[in-house]
Structure formats: structure tokens, C-alpha cells
DRENDRENKOL-85504 format. One record per residue: residue in one letter; x, y negated, z negated of N, C-alpha, C in turn; residue number from 1. Coordinates in Angstrom, 1 decimal. Layout:
REM DRENDRENKOL-85504
 residuo     nx     ny     nz    cax    cay    caz     cx     cy     cz num
       a      X      Y      Z      X      Y      Z      X      Y      Z NUM
...
END
This chain:
REM DRENDRENKOL-85504
 residuo     nx     ny     nz    cax    cay    caz     cx     cy     cz num
       x  110.0 -145.7  -68.9  109.9 -147.2  -69.2  110.1 -148.0  -67.9   1
       x  109.2 -148.9  -67.7  109.2 -149.7  -66.5  109.4 -151.2  -67.0   2
       x  110.5 -151.8  -66.8  110.8 -153.2  -67.1  110.8 -153.9  -65.8   3
       x  110.1 -155.0  -65.7  110.1 -155.9  -64.5  110.6 -157.3  -64.8   4
       x  111.3 -157.8  -63.9  111.9 -159.2  -64.2  111.2 -160.1  -63.2   5
       x  110.6 -161.1  -63.7  109.8 -162.1  -62.9  110.5 -163.5  -63.0   6
       x  110.3 -164.3  -62.0  110.9 -165.7  -62.1  111.0 -166.3  -60.7   7
       x  111.1 -167.6  -60.7  111.2 -168.3  -59.5  112.4 -168.0  -58.7   8
       x  112.5 -168.5  -57.4  113.7 -168.3  -56.6  114.9 -169.0  -57.3   9
       x  115.9 -168.2  -57.4  117.2 -168.7  -58.0  117.2 -168.6  -59.5  10
       x  116.3 -167.9  -60.2  116.3 -167.9  -61.6  117.2 -166.8  -62.2  11
       x  117.7 -165.9  -61.3  118.7 -164.9  -61.8  118.1 -163.5  -62.0  12
       x  117.0 -163.3  -61.3  116.4 -161.9  -61.4  117.3 -160.8  -61.0  13
       x  117.9 -160.9  -59.8  118.7 -159.9  -59.3  120.0 -159.7  -60.2  14
       x  120.5 -160.8  -60.6  121.7 -160.7  -61.5  121.4 -160.0  -62.8  15
       x  120.3 -160.4  -63.4  119.9 -159.8  -64.7  119.5 -158.3  -64.5  16
       x  118.9 -158.0  -63.4  118.5 -156.6  -63.1  119.8 -155.7  -63.1  17
       x  120.8 -156.1  -62.4  122.0 -155.4  -62.4  122.7 -155.3  -63.7  18
       x  122.8 -156.3  -64.4  123.5 -156.3  -65.7  122.8 -155.4  -66.7  19
       x  121.4 -155.5  -66.8  120.7 -154.7  -67.7  120.8 -153.2  -67.4  20
       x  120.7 -152.9  -66.1  120.8 -151.5  -65.6  122.1 -150.9  -66.0  21
       x  123.2 -151.7  -65.9  124.5 -151.2  -66.3  124.6 -150.9  -67.8  22
       x  124.1 -151.9  -68.6  124.2 -151.7  -70.1  123.2 -150.8  -70.7  23
       x  122.0 -150.6  -70.0  121.0 -149.8  -70.6  120.8 -148.4  -69.9  24
       x  121.6 -148.3  -68.8  121.6 -147.0  -68.0  120.2 -146.8  -67.4  25
       x  119.7 -147.8  -66.8  118.4 -147.7  -66.1  118.6 -147.7  -64.6  26
       x  117.7 -147.1  -63.9  117.7 -147.2  -62.4  117.2 -148.6  -62.0  27
       x  117.5 -149.0  -60.8  117.1 -150.4  -60.4  116.3 -150.3  -59.1  28
       x  115.4 -151.2  -59.0  114.7 -151.5  -57.7  114.7 -152.9  -57.4  29
       x  115.4 -153.3  -56.4  115.7 -154.7  -56.0  114.7 -155.2  -55.0  30
       x  114.5 -156.5  -55.0  113.7 -157.1  -53.9  114.4 -157.0  -52.6  31
       x  113.7 -156.6  -51.6  114.3 -156.3  -50.3  114.4 -157.6  -49.5  32
       x  115.6 -158.3  -49.6  115.8 -159.5  -48.8  116.7 -159.3  -47.6  33
       x  117.7 -158.6  -47.8  118.7 -158.4  -46.7  118.0 -157.7  -45.4  34
       x  117.1 -156.8  -45.7  116.5 -156.1  -44.6  115.1 -156.6  -44.3  35
       x  114.7 -157.7  -44.8  113.4 -158.3  -44.6  113.3 -158.9  -43.2  36
       x  112.4 -158.4  -42.4  112.4 -158.9  -41.0  111.7 -160.3  -40.8  37
       x  111.1 -160.8  -41.9  110.3 -162.0  -41.8  110.9 -163.2  -42.5  38
       x  111.9 -163.0  -43.4  112.4 -164.0  -44.3  113.0 -165.2  -43.6  39
       x  113.9 -165.0  -42.7  114.5 -166.1  -41.9  113.4 -166.9  -41.2  40
       x  112.5 -166.2  -40.5  111.5 -166.8  -39.7  110.6 -167.6  -40.6  41
       x  110.3 -167.1  -41.9  109.4 -167.8  -42.8  110.0 -169.1  -43.2  42
       x  111.2 -169.2  -43.6  111.8 -170.5  -44.0  112.0 -171.4  -42.8  43
       x  112.0 -170.9  -41.6  112.1 -171.8  -40.4  110.7 -172.4  -40.1  44
       x  109.7 -171.6  -40.3  108.3 -172.0  -40.0  107.3 -171.3  -40.9  45
       x  107.1 -171.9  -42.1  106.3 -171.3  -43.1  104.9 -171.0  -42.7  46
       x  104.3 -171.9  -42.0  102.9 -171.8  -41.6  102.7 -170.6  -40.7  47
       x  103.6 -170.4  -39.8  103.5 -169.3  -38.8  103.7 -168.0  -39.4  48
       x  104.6 -167.8  -40.4  105.0 -166.5  -40.9  104.6 -166.2  -42.3  49
       x  103.9 -167.1  -43.0  103.5 -166.8  -44.4  102.7 -165.5  -44.6  50
       x  101.7 -165.3  -43.8  100.9 -164.1  -44.0  101.7 -162.9  -43.7  51
       x  102.5 -162.9  -42.7  103.3 -161.7  -42.3  104.3 -161.4  -43.5  52
       x  104.9 -162.4  -44.0  105.9 -162.2  -45.1  105.2 -161.6  -46.3  53
       x  104.0 -162.2  -46.7  103.4 -161.7  -47.9  102.9 -160.3  -47.8  54
       x  102.4 -159.9  -46.6  102.0 -158.5  -46.4  103.2 -157.6  -46.5  55
       x  104.3 -158.0  -45.9  105.5 -157.2  -46.0  105.9 -157.0  -47.5  56
       x  105.9 -158.1  -48.3  106.2 -157.9  -49.7  105.2 -157.1  -50.4  57
       x  104.0 -157.2  -50.1  102.9 -156.4  -50.8  103.1 -155.0  -50.5  58
       x  103.4 -154.6  -49.3  103.7 -153.2  -48.9  104.9 -152.6  -49.6  59
       x  106.0 -153.4  -49.6  107.3 -152.8  -50.2  107.2 -152.7  -51.7  60
       x  106.6 -153.7  -52.3  106.5 -153.7  -53.8  105.5 -152.6  -54.3  61
       x  104.4 -152.5  -53.5  103.5 -151.4  -53.9  104.1 -150.0  -53.8  62
       x  104.9 -149.8  -52.8  105.6 -148.6  -52.6  106.6 -148.4  -53.8  63
       x  107.3 -149.5  -54.2  108.2 -149.4  -55.3  107.6 -148.9  -56.6  64
       x  106.4 -149.5  -56.9  105.7 -149.2  -58.1  105.2 -147.7  -58.1  65
       x  104.8 -147.3  -56.9  104.4 -145.9  -56.8  105.5 -145.0  -57.0  66
       x  106.7 -145.3  -56.5  107.9 -144.5  -56.7  108.3 -144.5  -58.2  67
       x  108.1 -145.6  -58.9  108.4 -145.7  -60.3  107.5 -144.7  -61.1  68
       x  106.2 -144.8  -60.8  105.3 -144.0  -61.5  105.4 -142.5  -61.3  69
       x  105.8 -142.2  -60.1  106.0 -140.8  -59.7  107.2 -140.2  -60.3  70
       x  108.3 -141.0  -60.3  109.6 -140.5  -60.8  109.7 -140.3  -62.3  71
       x  108.9 -141.1  -63.0  108.9 -141.1  -64.5  110.3 -141.3  -65.1  72
       x  111.1 -142.3  -64.5  112.4 -142.6  -65.0  112.3 -144.0  -65.6  73
       x  113.4 -144.4  -66.3  113.6 -145.7  -66.8  114.1 -146.6  -65.7  74
       x  113.3 -147.6  -65.3  113.6 -148.4  -64.2  113.4 -149.9  -64.5  75
       x  114.4 -150.7  -63.9  114.2 -152.2  -64.0  114.0 -152.7  -62.6  76
       x  112.9 -153.4  -62.4  112.4 -153.9  -61.1  112.7 -155.4  -61.0  77
       x  113.3 -155.8  -59.8  113.5 -157.2  -59.5  112.3 -157.7  -58.8  78
       x  111.5 -158.5  -59.5  110.2 -159.2  -59.1  109.1 -158.2  -59.0  79
       x  107.9 -158.7  -59.2  106.7 -157.8  -59.2  105.7 -158.1  -58.1  80
       x  104.9 -157.1  -57.9  103.8 -157.2  -57.0  102.8 -158.4  -57.3  81
       x  102.7 -158.7  -58.6  101.7 -159.6  -59.1  102.1 -161.1  -58.8  82
       x  103.4 -161.3  -58.8  103.9 -162.6  -58.5  103.5 -163.1  -57.1  83
       x  103.6 -162.1  -56.1  103.1 -162.4  -54.8  101.7 -162.9  -54.7  84
       x  100.8 -162.1  -55.4   99.4 -162.3  -55.4   98.9 -163.5  -56.2  85
       x   99.6 -163.8  -57.4   99.1 -164.8  -58.3   99.9 -166.1  -58.1  86
       x  101.0 -166.1  -57.4  101.9 -167.3  -57.4  102.2 -167.7  -55.9  87
       x  102.9 -166.8  -55.2  103.4 -167.1  -53.9  102.2 -167.3  -52.8  88
       x  101.4 -166.3  -52.7  100.3 -166.4  -51.7   99.3 -167.6  -52.0  89
       x   98.8 -167.8  -53.3   98.0 -168.9  -53.5   98.7 -170.3  -53.3  90
       x  100.0 -170.3  -53.6  100.8 -171.5  -53.4  100.8 -171.9  -51.9  91
       x  101.1 -170.9  -51.1  101.1 -171.1  -49.7   99.8 -171.6  -49.1  92
       x   98.7 -171.0  -49.7   97.4 -171.4  -49.3   97.1 -172.8  -49.7  93
       x   97.4 -173.2  -50.9   97.1 -174.5  -51.4   97.9 -175.6  -50.6  94
       x   99.1 -175.2  -50.2  100.0 -176.1  -49.5   99.6 -176.2  -48.0  95
       x   98.6 -175.5  -47.6   98.2 -175.5  -46.2   99.1 -174.7  -45.3  96
       x   99.9 -173.8  -45.9  100.8 -173.0  -45.1  100.3 -171.6  -44.8  97
       x   99.1 -171.2  -45.4   98.4 -170.0  -45.1   96.9 -170.3  -45.0  98
       x   96.3 -170.0  -43.9   94.9 -170.4  -43.7   94.0 -169.5  -44.6  99
       x   92.8 -170.0  -44.9   91.9 -169.3  -45.8   91.5 -167.9  -45.3 100
       x   91.4 -167.7  -44.0   91.0 -166.4  -43.5   92.1 -165.4  -43.9 101
       x   93.4 -165.7  -43.7   94.5 -164.8  -44.0   94.7 -164.6  -45.5 102
       x   94.5 -165.7  -46.2   94.6 -165.6  -47.7   93.6 -164.7  -48.3 103
       x   92.3 -164.8  -47.8   91.3 -163.9  -48.4   91.5 -162.5  -47.9 104
       x   92.0 -162.3  -46.7   92.4 -160.9  -46.3   93.5 -160.4  -47.1 105
       x   94.5 -161.2  -47.4   95.6 -160.7  -48.2   95.1 -160.3  -49.6 106
       x   94.3 -161.2  -50.2   93.8 -160.9  -51.6   93.0 -159.6  -51.6 107
       x   92.2 -159.3  -50.6   91.4 -158.1  -50.6   92.3 -156.9  -50.5 108
       x   93.4 -156.9  -49.8   94.3 -155.8  -49.7   95.1 -155.7  -51.0 109
       x   95.5 -156.8  -51.6   96.1 -156.7  -53.0   95.2 -156.1  -54.0 110
       x   94.0 -156.5  -54.0   93.0 -156.0  -55.0   92.9 -154.4  -54.9 111
       x   92.8 -154.0  -53.7   92.7 -152.5  -53.4   94.0 -151.8  -53.9 112
       x   95.1 -152.3  -53.5   96.4 -151.6  -53.8   96.7 -151.6  -55.3 113
       x   96.4 -152.8  -55.9   96.7 -152.9  -57.4   95.9 -152.0  -58.2 114
       x   94.7 -151.5  -57.7   93.9 -150.6  -58.5   94.5 -149.3  -58.6 115
       x   95.6 -149.0  -57.9   96.2 -147.7  -57.9   97.5 -147.7  -58.8 116
       x   97.9 -148.8  -59.3   99.1 -148.9  -60.1   98.9 -149.5  -61.5 117
       x   99.9 -149.3  -62.3   99.9 -149.9  -63.7  100.9 -151.1  -63.8 118
       x  100.6 -152.0  -64.7  101.5 -153.1  -65.0  102.7 -152.5  -65.6 119
       x  103.8 -153.3  -65.6  105.1 -152.8  -66.2  104.9 -152.7  -67.7 120
       x  105.7 -151.9  -68.4  105.7 -151.8  -69.8  106.2 -153.0  -70.5 121
       x  107.2 -153.7  -69.9  107.7 -155.0  -70.4  107.9 -155.9  -69.2 122
       x  107.4 -157.1  -69.3  107.7 -158.1  -68.3  108.6 -159.2  -68.8 123
       x  109.7 -159.4  -68.2  110.7 -160.4  -68.6  110.5 -161.6  -67.6 124
       x  110.2 -162.8  -68.2  110.1 -164.0  -67.3  111.3 -164.9  -67.5 125
       x  112.0 -165.2  -66.5  113.1 -166.1  -66.5  112.6 -167.5  -66.2 126
       x  112.6 -168.4  -67.2  112.1 -169.7  -67.1  113.3 -170.7  -66.9 127
       x  113.1 -171.6  -65.9  114.2 -172.6  -65.6  113.6 -173.8  -64.9 128
       x  114.3 -174.9  -65.0  113.9 -176.1  -64.4  114.3 -176.1  -62.9 129
       x  113.6 -176.9  -62.1  113.9 -177.0  -60.7  115.4 -177.4  -60.4 130
       x  116.0 -178.4  -61.1  117.4 -178.7  -60.8  118.3 -177.5  -61.1 131
       x  118.0 -176.7  -62.1  118.8 -175.5  -62.4  118.6 -174.4  -61.3 132
       x  117.4 -174.3  -60.8  117.1 -173.3  -59.8  117.8 -173.7  -58.5 133
       x  117.8 -175.0  -58.1  118.5 -175.5  -56.9  120.0 -175.3  -57.0 134
       x  120.5 -175.5  -58.2  122.0 -175.3  -58.4  122.4 -173.9  -58.2 135
       x  121.5 -172.9  -58.7  121.8 -171.5  -58.6  121.6 -171.0  -57.1 136
       x  120.6 -171.6  -56.5  120.4 -171.2  -55.1  121.6 -171.7  -54.2 137
       x  122.1 -172.9  -54.4  123.2 -173.4  -53.7  124.5 -172.5  -54.0 138
       x  124.6 -172.1  -55.2  125.8 -171.4  -55.7  125.9 -170.0  -54.9 139
       x  124.7 -169.3  -54.7  124.8 -168.0  -54.1  124.9 -168.1  -52.6 140
       x  124.5 -169.3  -52.0  124.8 -169.6  -50.6  124.1 -168.7  -49.6 141
       x  122.9 -168.3  -49.8  122.1 -167.6  -48.7  121.7 -168.6  -47.7 142
       x  122.1 -168.3  -46.4  121.8 -169.3  -45.4  120.3 -169.6  -45.2 143
       x  119.5 -168.6  -45.3  118.1 -168.7  -45.0  117.4 -169.6  -46.1 144
       x  118.1 -169.8  -47.3  117.5 -170.6  -48.4  117.8 -172.1  -48.3 145
       x  118.7 -172.4  -47.3  119.1 -173.8  -47.2  118.0 -174.8  -47.0 146
       x  116.9 -174.3  -46.4  115.8 -175.2  -46.0  114.6 -175.2  -47.0 147
       x  114.8 -174.5  -48.1  113.7 -174.5  -49.1  113.4 -175.9  -49.6 148
       x  112.2 -176.3  -49.6  111.7 -177.6  -50.0  111.6 -177.7  -51.5 149
       x  112.0 -178.9  -52.0  111.9 -179.1  -53.5  110.4 -179.0  -54.0 150
       x  109.5 -179.5  -53.2  108.1 -179.5  -53.6  107.6 -178.1  -53.6 151
       x  108.1 -177.2  -52.8  107.8 -175.8  -52.7  108.3 -175.1  -54.0 152
       x  109.5 -175.4  -54.4  110.0 -174.8  -55.7  109.3 -175.3  -56.9 153
       x  109.0 -176.6  -56.9  108.3 -177.2  -58.0  106.9 -176.6  -58.2 154
       x  106.2 -176.5  -57.1  104.8 -175.9  -57.2  104.8 -174.5  -57.6 155
       x  105.8 -173.7  -57.2  106.0 -172.3  -57.6  106.2 -172.3  -59.1 156
       x  107.1 -173.2  -59.6  107.3 -173.3  -61.1  106.1 -173.5  -61.9 157
       x  105.2 -174.4  -61.4  104.0 -174.7  -62.1  103.1 -173.5  -62.1 158
       x  103.0 -172.8  -61.0  102.2 -171.5  -61.0  102.7 -170.4  -61.9 159
       x  104.0 -170.3  -61.9  104.6 -169.3  -62.8  104.2 -169.6  -64.3 160
       x  104.3 -170.9  -64.7  104.0 -171.2  -66.0  102.5 -170.9  -66.4 161
       x  101.6 -171.2  -65.4  100.2 -170.9  -65.6  100.0 -169.4  -65.7 162
       x  100.6 -168.7  -64.9  100.5 -167.2  -64.9  101.0 -166.6  -66.2 163
       x  102.1 -167.1  -66.7  102.7 -166.6  -67.9  101.9 -167.0  -69.1 164
       x  101.3 -168.2  -69.1  100.5 -168.7  -70.2   99.3 -167.8  -70.4 165
       x   98.8 -167.1  -69.4   97.6 -166.3  -69.5   97.9 -164.8  -69.3 166
       x   99.2 -164.4  -69.3   99.5 -163.0  -69.1   99.2 -162.2  -70.3 167
       x   98.4 -161.2  -70.2   97.9 -160.3  -71.3   97.9 -158.9  -70.9 168
       x   98.7 -158.5  -69.9   98.6 -157.1  -69.4   99.7 -156.2  -70.0 169
       x  100.4 -156.7  -71.0  101.5 -155.8  -71.6  102.4 -156.7  -72.4 170
       x  103.6 -156.1  -72.8  104.6 -156.9  -73.5  105.2 -157.9  -72.6 171
       x  105.5 -159.1  -73.2  106.1 -160.2  -72.4  107.3 -160.8  -73.2 172
       x  108.4 -161.0  -72.5  109.6 -161.6  -73.1  110.0 -162.8  -72.2 173
       x  110.0 -164.0  -72.7  110.4 -165.2  -72.0  111.9 -165.5  -72.3 174
       x  112.7 -165.6  -71.2  114.1 -166.0  -71.4  114.3 -167.3  -70.7 175
       x  114.8 -168.3  -71.5  115.1 -169.6  -71.0  116.5 -169.7  -70.4 176
       x  116.6 -169.8  -69.1  117.9 -169.8  -68.4  118.7 -171.1  -68.7 177
       x  118.0 -172.1  -69.2  118.7 -173.3  -69.6  119.5 -173.1  -70.9 178
       x  119.1 -172.1  -71.7  119.7 -171.9  -73.0  120.6 -170.6  -73.0 179
       x  120.3 -169.6  -72.2  121.1 -168.4  -72.2  121.6 -168.1  -70.8 180
       x  123.0 -168.2  -70.7  123.7 -168.0  -69.4  124.2 -166.6  -69.4 181
       x  123.2 -165.7  -69.1  123.6 -164.2  -69.2  124.5 -163.8  -68.1 182
       x  124.5 -164.6  -67.0  125.4 -164.2  -65.8  126.8 -164.4  -66.1 183
       x  127.2 -165.4  -66.9  128.6 -165.7  -67.1  129.1 -165.6  -68.5 184
       x  128.1 -165.4  -69.5  128.5 -165.3  -70.9  128.0 -164.0  -71.5 185
       x  129.0 -163.1  -71.8  128.6 -161.8  -72.3  127.8 -161.9  -73.7 186
       x  128.1 -163.0  -74.4  127.4 -163.1  -75.7  125.9 -163.4  -75.5 187
       x  125.7 -164.3  -74.5  124.3 -164.5  -74.1  123.6 -163.3  -73.6 188
       x  124.3 -162.5  -72.8  123.7 -161.3  -72.3  123.4 -160.4  -73.4 189
       x  124.2 -160.3  -74.4  124.0 -159.5  -75.6  122.7 -160.0  -76.3 190
       x  122.5 -161.3  -76.4  121.3 -161.8  -77.0  120.0 -161.4  -76.2 191
       x  120.1 -161.4  -74.9  119.0 -160.9  -74.1  118.7 -159.5  -74.3 192
       x  119.7 -158.6  -74.4  119.6 -157.2  -74.6  118.9 -156.9  -76.0 193
       x  119.4 -157.7  -77.0  118.8 -157.6  -78.3  117.3 -157.9  -78.3 194
       x  116.9 -158.9  -77.6  115.5 -159.3  -77.5  114.7 -158.2  -76.8 195
       x  115.3 -157.6  -75.7  114.6 -156.6  -75.0  114.4 -155.4  -75.9 196
       x  115.4 -155.0  -76.6  115.3 -153.8  -77.5  114.3 -154.0  -78.6 197
       x  114.2 -155.3  -79.1  113.2 -155.6  -80.1  111.8 -155.4  -79.5 198
       x  111.6 -155.8  -78.3  110.3 -155.7  -77.7  109.9 -154.2  -77.4 199
       x  110.9 -153.5  -76.9  110.7 -152.1  -76.6  110.4 -151.2  -77.8 200
       x  111.2 -151.5  -78.8  111.2 -150.6  -80.0  110.4 -151.2  -81.1 201
       x  109.8 -152.4  -80.9  108.9 -153.0  -81.9  109.6 -153.5  -83.1 202
       x  110.9 -153.9  -82.9  111.7 -154.5  -84.0  111.4 -156.0  -84.2 203
       x  111.5 -156.5  -85.4  111.3 -157.9  -85.6  112.4 -158.6  -86.3 204
END
């Protein structure tokens, strides 16, 4: 079983990944931020480093999914390959932070790599408003995120909603982080787990 957690920056993907893995006894695959050689540079100069960052994410997440498919274990993945291609890269291109030549090159590489992998068995989307995302970003205090622009977060949110509205590649569960505080409230976490079990086992 491959469960993937999708959502904007600050939505709680990493937190939920860890909590679910503990309660469900799943392996985890986290987004590589601490060892990412481009992330700090990207937030300092998005136009210069956008293509490099997206290629790095494309490579690391493709390798993650290959590892998942080969291992045949129960895994929860923090963010997906598809978010980069359908949300982050197009957003950077539309904002003028990635030129068309690099964007088209990126998409051609994505299309090739994605033909070798499968979509997750269950996609969990964490939906939240921009003010809530900003609050959670500030709470975790990552230095490189201090310069994230509000218009950048807002445009990402719009793209996430469009992607989720048309998602038809497998089971989908939407969790509203305005209503369920799974990070601090065990009862809310229990509700999330119940929803996941219902999706996995077909319960209604």
C-alpha cells in the first residue's frame, strides 16, 4: 500500500506522515529538505534557481517511488512527484520565475520518468487557507522559509485546488486542516485515521 500526502507548504504533510506511520506501522519517505543543495538558494533568488530545484525534486521523488514499488512495503510518502509537475513548476513558469525553455525541458523529463511509475493507492490532500499556512510556517521556524512571498503561497493554493478538482488517478481523501488539528489533538488524528481506513478498506 502506497499512501501519499499532498499539500501546500506548511499544510502539515511531514507531521501527518510521521503520526500515521506510527499508528499504522507504515514505513516513511520524507521530502528531502535538510540535505537539499538548492533550497536556500531558491528562496534567495527564485528566478536563478527554480529549474535546478525542480530537477532535484524530480530526481529524488522519482527514486523514492521506484524504491516503493520495488520494496512492496506499506509506505507513507511526504509529497508526490506530481505536485512538482502540475503545481510548482507551472506556477514558477507563470510567475516568470522559470523561463519557457527550462519549463518545457522539465516537462519532457517528467513525462518520461512518470511513464515508469504508478500513482499512489491513496492520495491524501491537506487543504488549508493561506493565513493558516503562514501561521504554521512561522511556527516551525525554518530560516529559508522566512522569505516566502504571500502571492507565491496563494498561487500555489489555487493550483492545488485545480489539480485536486480534476484528480482521477486513484482514491482521494481531502482533509481540511482548518477543521482537524491532527498535530495537537489526538481525537482529530483519530478521525483522520478512521477516514483513511474507510478509503483503504472500502468502508462507508
